[in-house]
C-alpha positions, 0 to 999 in steps of 0.5 A: 220288314221281317225281324231278321232284316231289322237286325241286319239293318241295325248291324250295318248302321253300327258298322257304318258309324264305327267306320265314320268314327275311325275315319274322323279320329284318324284325320284329327290325329294324323292330319297334315304336317304343320310347321311349328317352329322356324324353317332353315334350308340345307343343301346336300349332294346326296340325300339317300332315302331321306323323306319329308317327315324324317327326324332332325336331331341334336345329340340324339334329341328330336328338335324338328322334322324335314318338311320338304326336299327338292332338287335345285335345277342350277346346282343339282343339289338336294335342297331340304327344308327343316322345321325346327323347334323355336325353343332350340336356337342353333349357332349359325355355323352348325353342321347338318349331316344325313345319318342312318340308325344302323345298316337298315335303320331310318334316315334322319338329319343330325345337326352338330351345333357350331360355336358362333355367337349368332344364331341361324335365322328363320329362312336361313341356310346351314352352309356346312353339310354332309350328304348320305353315305351309300353303304352298299357302294362302300361294301362293293368297293371293299369286296371288289377293290379297284386297282390302284393307279400306281404300278401293279405288283403282278406286272413283270415290267414294273419289277425292280432289277 
């Protein structure tokens, strides 16, 4: 083999080893999302752009993640499974709502703790929920308000005598 071919072979081997190293590192760091705490369910009428892996927080502090979202075929509600930190017990009457950070920010679940003396148990359900708000629908209602069901002021028949 010529001297130039050995150099090319060596450079190719270094590139392959570097690619293998990056692959191994990304698989070990990224990995799969593994539950680390206890799971609870929450059902929402609208989840918007909420996705598995989204943050679950209390008072702005991350306490878990959304591990799955599925549609309940009987109620047509979106059932989310939340993986919560076991060090943070939540009262059984807590409220979960879907929120955004700003107009186009990431969608996440915010939990507002209740005042119950009993805590949510693993596998339990947060009963009080508030789904995602469709901001574009609200804006379109503001820009193009729907006529009210009452009398129309422009209607001469409805004008007083």
